[in-house]
N, C-alpha and C positions, 0 to 999 in steps of 0.2 A: 815139822816144829814150827811151831809163829814163831817163838825166841827170833828166828834168823830169816824170816819170811821176807824176800826182796831185797837183801841184804846184798850186792853186787862186790862179789871176791874176784879181783883178778887173780889168775891161775897162770906163773911163768914156769914151765917142766918141760923138758926136752926130753924125756920118753914118754913115749905117746901111751902105753898101757898105764905105767905111773899116772900120765894126766889126765885119763879115764878114770881112774879110781877114784883119785881125787873129784872129782866132779860127779861120780857120784855120790859122795858121799855131803858134796854141800849140794847137791840138788835137792837128795832127801832132805836135807834140815831147812829146805825153803829158797835157799839162795841162789841168785843169779849169775851165772859164773861167765868170765868174762877173759875173751880166751880161749883153750890156754897158747899163751907164745911159746916158742919151743925156741927162738933165738933170741939173744939178745935185742938186735935191731927192734923185731918183734914189738917186742918185750914194754921197750922204752917206747915205742910208740902209742903204744897201748896205756901205759903209765902217763904221757903226757898228756894224751887226749881224751882218753874215756871219762867219764864219771866213774869213779871207781869207790868204793866204801872202804876197802880192807884189800888187802894182797899177799899170797901164797908166793914166794919167791925159791925156787931151786935155787940154789948157790951156785952152783955150775954146770952151767949150760954147753955142753960138748966142749969144753974148754975154755967157755968166755965166762967171765965172772959178771951174776946178775947185780954186781953193787952200785952201776951206774942206773939200775931202774929202780934199785932203793934209793938213791941221791934222790933221785927225779922226783918220785915217790914223797919221799921224806919234803921238800921244797912245797910241795903242793902239801904236807900236814894229811897225808894220807897213811893209817897206820896198815904197818906189816909186819908179816914175819918170815924168817928164813928157814927153808928147807933140807935136810939132809940126809944122806947114810952116814958121813964121818963127824956130825955132831958138835961143831966149831963153827962159832960165827966167824965172818970175814974180818978182818982187823978193821977196827974205828967203829965196829956196828955192834957196841956191845949191851944195848936196849932192847933188841928187837927181841920176839921170846922164839924159839926154835923147833920148829919139829923137826922128831925124828922119823925118818923113811924106813920101812915101807907106813904112808898114810893109816891111821886109825881113827875112826869116827870118833871115840873120845877125847882123842887130841887134841883133833881139830875143834871140837864144840869148844874145849879149855881157851885154846889160842883165840877164838873169836871170843869167845867172852872177856877175855883178857884187853885184848885190842879195840871193843867196839865200846861204847859211850854206856851207861846203864838205861 
């Protein structure tokens, strides 16, 4: 899909099979996947140092919250969405979109369109 060709998406997801599913969706849309990061420290390093256009962050990373990654992205002006099977954003983050897991292509497309400038 030309609309997202070359868009660099940071993926932070602690479940390998779920991460692969999201990567497949993103790559099918023409995106470049950064990561996936499965732990807080790894995601934070990528969020602080890699060129990123947008990010999709699993909220719970094996008991660690991805909010520090979200804060680093916010400080850089990088738009992001949270992903969860629970359906609620972390406290203090009312603005970012929420993607319900399991990931579905139509929802990922809608979220990318919401986050990226026209």
